[in-house]
C-alpha positions as CSV (number, residue, x, y, z in Angstrom):
1,M,-39.0,-11.3,-54.9
2,D,-41.1,-9.7,-52.3
3,F,-40.7,-6.0,-53.1
4,H,-42.6,-3.2,-51.4
5,C,-42.3,0.5,-51.8
6,R,-43.1,3.7,-50.0
7,Q,-43.6,7.2,-51.2
8,V,-41.0,9.5,-49.7
9,M,-40.1,13.2,-49.5
10,E,-37.2,14.5,-51.6
11,D,-34.8,14.5,-48.6
12,D,-35.5,11.0,-47.5
13,A,-32.2,9.3,-46.6
14,D,-32.9,6.1,-48.6
15,F,-33.9,8.0,-51.7
16,C,-30.9,10.3,-51.4
17,Q,-28.6,7.3,-51.0
18,L,-30.0,5.5,-54.0
19,A,-30.0,8.7,-56.1
20,G,-26.4,9.3,-55.1
21,E,-25.5,5.7,-56.3
22,L,-27.3,6.5,-59.6
23,N,-25.3,9.7,-59.9
24,Q,-22.1,7.7,-59.6
25,V,-23.1,5.0,-62.1
26,L,-24.2,7.6,-64.6
27,T,-21.0,9.7,-64.2
28,K,-18.9,6.6,-64.8
29,L,-21.0,5.6,-67.8
30,T,-21.8,8.9,-69.4
31,G,-19.6,11.5,-67.8
32,D,-22.7,13.3,-66.4
33,S,-24.6,12.4,-63.2
34,G,-27.9,13.7,-64.6
35,A,-28.6,15.3,-61.3
36,S,-29.0,18.7,-62.8
37,S,-32.1,17.5,-64.6
38,F,-33.8,16.7,-61.2
39,T,-34.1,20.1,-59.6
40,H,-35.4,21.0,-56.1
41,A,-38.4,22.7,-57.6
42,A,-39.3,19.7,-59.7
43,R,-38.9,17.4,-56.7
44,T,-41.1,19.5,-54.4
45,S,-44.0,20.4,-56.7
46,Q,-47.4,19.1,-55.8
47,E,-47.4,16.5,-58.6
48,A,-43.9,15.2,-57.7
49,V,-43.7,11.7,-56.4
50,Q,-40.6,9.9,-55.2
51,L,-40.6,6.2,-54.4
52,V,-38.1,3.9,-52.7
53,V,-38.4,0.2,-53.2
54,Y,-37.4,-2.2,-50.5
55,L,-36.5,-5.9,-50.3
56,G,-37.2,-6.6,-46.7
57,N,-35.9,-3.5,-45.0
58,K,-33.1,-2.9,-47.5
59,P,-33.6,0.0,-50.0
60,V,-32.9,-1.5,-53.5
61,A,-34.5,0.8,-56.1
62,C,-35.9,4.3,-56.5
63,G,-37.7,6.5,-59.0
64,A,-39.6,9.7,-59.4
65,L,-42.5,11.1,-61.3
66,R,-43.2,14.8,-61.9
67,S,-45.7,16.7,-64.0
68,H,-44.5,17.8,-67.4
69,S,-47.9,19.2,-68.4
70,S,-51.5,18.7,-67.2
71,S,-51.7,15.4,-69.2
72,V,-48.1,14.2,-69.3
73,G,-45.9,12.9,-66.5
74,E,-42.1,12.7,-66.7
75,L,-40.2,9.8,-65.1
76,K,-36.9,10.7,-63.4
77,R,-34.1,9.0,-61.5
78,I,-35.2,5.3,-62.0
79,Y,-32.5,3.1,-60.5
80,S,-32.2,-0.4,-59.2
81,K,-29.4,-2.2,-57.4
82,I,-30.9,-5.6,-58.1
83,S,-32.8,-7.5,-60.8
84,G,-36.5,-6.8,-60.8
85,G,-36.3,-3.6,-58.7
86,G,-36.5,-1.3,-61.8
87,S,-39.5,-3.1,-63.2
88,F,-41.2,-2.9,-59.8
89,V,-40.6,0.8,-59.3
90,L,-41.6,1.5,-63.0
91,K,-44.9,-0.4,-62.5
92,Q,-45.7,1.6,-59.3
93,L,-44.9,4.9,-61.0
94,L,-47.0,4.1,-64.0
95,A,-49.9,3.2,-61.7
96,I,-49.5,6.6,-59.9
97,A,-49.3,8.4,-63.2
98,N,-52.7,6.8,-64.1
99,E,-54.2,7.8,-60.8
100,L,-53.0,11.4,-61.3
101,G,-54.8,11.5,-64.7
102,F,-51.7,11.6,-66.9
103,H,-52.4,10.2,-70.4
104,Q,-48.7,9.7,-71.2
105,V,-45.4,9.4,-69.4
106,I,-42.1,10.6,-71.0
107,L,-38.4,10.3,-70.1
108,S,-35.0,11.0,-71.5
109,T,-31.9,8.8,-71.1
110,R,-28.5,8.9,-72.6
111,L,-28.1,6.9,-75.8
112,V,-24.8,5.4,-74.5
113,N,-26.9,3.9,-71.6
114,Q,-28.1,1.0,-73.8
115,T,-29.2,-1.0,-70.8
116,A,-31.7,1.7,-69.9
117,V,-32.8,2.2,-73.5
118,D,-33.5,-1.5,-74.0
119,F,-35.3,-1.7,-70.6
120,Y,-37.7,1.1,-71.5
121,L,-38.3,-0.2,-75.1
122,A,-39.1,-3.7,-73.6
123,K,-41.6,-2.0,-71.3
124,G,-43.5,-0.5,-74.2
125,F,-41.9,2.9,-74.4
126,R,-41.3,4.3,-77.9
127,P,-39.1,7.1,-79.2
128,I,-40.8,10.5,-79.2
129,A,-39.7,14.0,-80.3
130,P,-37.2,15.5,-78.0
131,F,-38.7,17.8,-75.3
132,G,-37.4,20.6,-73.1
133,K,-33.6,20.8,-72.8
134,Y,-33.2,17.6,-74.8
135,R,-34.4,19.3,-78.0
136,V,-30.8,20.4,-78.6
137,S,-29.1,17.2,-77.3
138,T,-27.6,14.6,-79.6
139,L,-26.6,12.5,-76.6
140,S,-30.1,11.6,-75.4
141,I,-33.1,9.7,-76.6
142,C,-36.6,10.7,-75.5
143,L,-39.1,8.0,-75.0
144,G,-42.8,8.0,-74.2
145,K,-45.6,5.6,-73.3
146,T,-49.4,6.2,-73.6
147,L,-51.3,5.1,-70.5
148,S,-54.6,3.3,-70.6
149,H,-57.1,4.5,-68.0
């Protein structure tokens, strides 16, 4: 498929639409939209990057990267409406993480979201120690991937 993406601001209509769809999917699957983990401050920091993936002119996937520390980026709000979109946005976000000098990217997802867990494991992510608010959660799994520069 001929995907292309663009970096957008946090209030971009296409990003907000896709993130809203993700909220609905996660609420149905887990009982929690996950939106509280993607705060305004995190979305607007200098290191925050939001991407929207398009197939033609139709927005089909999104994802975000923010700084967790000086050497670690955190992936957030990765969502795709069609096959291949998630892989495409993840590849783009990993390339940006490399450009920003991050040595590792991390994320958290709900254990019940087995599709997401399997996706990230297939992309080379491995379980890591829980971080941040996930240290006390038994509902989530934290995953990480070392980047090659």
